[in-house]
N, C-alpha and C positions, 0 to 999 in steps of 0.2 A: 504494500500500500504506500502511495506517495506520502511524503512527510515534509514539514517545514524544519525539521530538526537538522541543523547544519553544523553542530558543534565539532564534528570530526574534521572539518575543513581547516581549522585554524588552531594555533597553539597560544596558550596564555603567555604573554611576554615575561611575566615574573618567573615562569618555570625554566627559562633559558639562562644559561651561565653567561650573562651579559651585564656589565655595569652600566645600565641604561642612563642613569642620572649623570654619568660622566661623558657619555657620547652624545646625548640629546640636549639641545638647547631648551631653555624654558619655553621659548616660543611666544608669539604675540597672542593676546587673548582672542578667543572666538567671541565676536560681538553678538548681542542679542538678536536672534534671527526671527523675523516676523513673517509668517506665511501669508501670501496674498489671498484676499477674499474671493477673487475670481481670476481665471487665467485669461491671457490675451491670445486671441486666435492668430494662427500663423497663416497669413494671406498668400504668401509666395514661398514655395519650396525651392531650396537652392539646388535640388536635383543631385546632391551627392549620393552615390550609391552605397549600399551596404557592403562592407568588406569583412572577410573572415579573419579574426585576429589571433586565433589560438597558436599560430606559429610565430607571432610577433611579441606576445606577452605571456607571462606566466598566468595561466587560466585554469579554471575547473568548470566543467559543465554541470553546475550545481543541480539544476532542476532535472536534467536528463539522468544524471546518476541517481537522483532521488526517486525516479520512476514516474514523473509527471507525463501524462499521455501526450500532450501537445508540445513537449519540449524538443529541443534539437541538440544533436551531438556537437555541433560547432557553435562558436560564439561570434556574433556579428555586431558591428557598430557602423554608423555613418563614417565615411572616410575621413571627414574633418575631425571627428571625435578621436579617431585612432591617431591622427597626427598630433593632436593636443596631448594625448596620453604619452606619446613618445617624448614630447618635450618635458612632461612631468618626470618621467623616468630619468632623463638626462640631467635634471637639476637636483635630484634627490641626493642626500649625503651618501658617502661611500658605504656600501653594504646593503643599502635599501633599494627596493624596487616596488612597483605596484603588482598586485595580484588580483585578477579579475574573477568575480563570482558569476556575473550575469551582465548581458548587454541588451540587444534588441530582442523583443518578444513578439511572436505572432499574436494577433488578437485572440485567437483561440486559447493560447496559453495564459494570457492575461485574464481571460474569463474564467478559466479553470482554477487559477490561483485565487482569484477574488472570491469565487463561490465557495471554495474550500475554506479560506480564512474566515469569511463571514458567515459560515455555518455556525461559528461560535458567536452567539449573540452578545457576549460580554467583551468582545474585542473592540477597543475604541476605533473610531474611523481614522483613516489616513495611512495605515500601514500597507495596504494594497490599494492602488488607484482603481476606481471603477472603470471597467472596460468601456471605451468610447469608439464608436464607428465614425464619428465626425472627422472628416479629413483635416479640417483646420484646427481641431481641438483633440488631438489623439492623446491617449494615455501616455505618460512619459516614456516608458520602455518601448511602446509600440512605434514611437517616432524614430527610434534608433539613435536618439540624442541623449540617452541616459545610460549610466554605467554604475554597477554595484562593485565595489572593490575595497581592498584593504592594503596596508603596507606589508611587505615581506622583508625579513632581515636575513641575509645570507641564505636565501631560498626557503625560509620558513615563514609561511603566511601567519599573520598575527591576529588574535582576537583583541580588539581595542575596547575592552570593558565588557563586551558581550560578543557572542557569536553572530554571524550573518543570519538575518531573518529571525532575530530574537525580538519578540513583540512585547517588550516591557519598557518601563520608563528609563532604564539605564542605556537604552539604545539611542536616546536623544543626544544630539551632537554636543549639547552643553551640560550633560549630566555629571561630568567630572571636572567642571570648570572651577569649582570652589576651593580646591586644595591641590597643591603641586603633587605630582606623582608620575609614574611611568605612563599610565593611560592618558592623562591629560597632555603630556608632552608628545606622545605619539599621535593623538588626535589632532593636536595643533599642527604638527608636521604635515599630516595628510591634508588637513583643511587648507593650510596656507599654500601648499604645493598645488592643489587643485584650483584655488582661487587665482593664483598667478596666471593660470591658463583660462581664466574667465568662467570656470564652472561655478554653479551655485549648489549648495548642499540642501537636502531636505531635512528640516530641523529635527524630526523624530527618528531619523535613521543615519547614523554616522557614516555608513558605507555608500549612501545614495547621492550621486552627483549628476547634474544636468547641464546641458548647453544647447541653446537654440530651440528649446521646447516652449510650449505656451506658458508653463510655469516660470521658466527662465525669463521669458519676455515680460511677464507681469512684474517680476522682481527687479529686473534691470532697467525697464522702461525702453528697451530696444526691440526692434522687430525680430520675431523668431524666424527660424529658417528651416525647421523640420516638421513636415506634416506626417501623416501615416506612411510608414515604409513597409515594403513587402519584397521578399525574394521572388523571382519570376515564377518559380514552381511551388510556392507556398501560399495557400489561400485559407481564409477562415473556414473551419469545418473539416479540413483534411487532417490526416494523422501525421503531424510533423515529425514524429519519431522515425518515420521511414524516409524523410526527406533529408536535404542537406547539401545539395550540389552547390558549388560556388556560384555567386551571381555572375 
């Protein structure tokens, strides 16, 4: 049975034999992040295609490996997002790199995840975006402009206070901002590195970053550039676990 349990993908940084406080700067504070009340439609798509990134970055096909029906074995993002992530990697301190959990999702997978998560009536809204078929207002991951990721240190992906897809209050980007420590410094490093490439973070999920999406446009006040994205041979309603040819 498919599961949101992803704790096996990452390692708690405190468990590694690393003097974190000696190699990590304190970092700039993560400022209070206010979510927009509504998203800004993307009126013109820049037409950047989806590219398969699993050979370019350390990746795991989190949902495919967890058994979700409409998941894919490859990881895709818009080409411009992949270029920005390359720049993030280049500027990280020695020993660090990014580790990608998830990128573009077919609409069918977004629907599958949303329905499974909110089968739990007690889950607060926001952890999974409601699937949207509106071309100009796609769900963030369906646009191809959203990536879920963490920091890796010497090829060990790190749990920054929680695991990926952990739906509790400690997943919020500012949950560890009140006291100095390993997690706060690592989160600040990830956040500042992504912000330098103009990504915005989702306040309730430290691993979730967007560029060019309707939410990004609402936060930055700039025109978005990514509408709904599809691979040529993947359409809503098909079994994406059998697909995966390169675009």
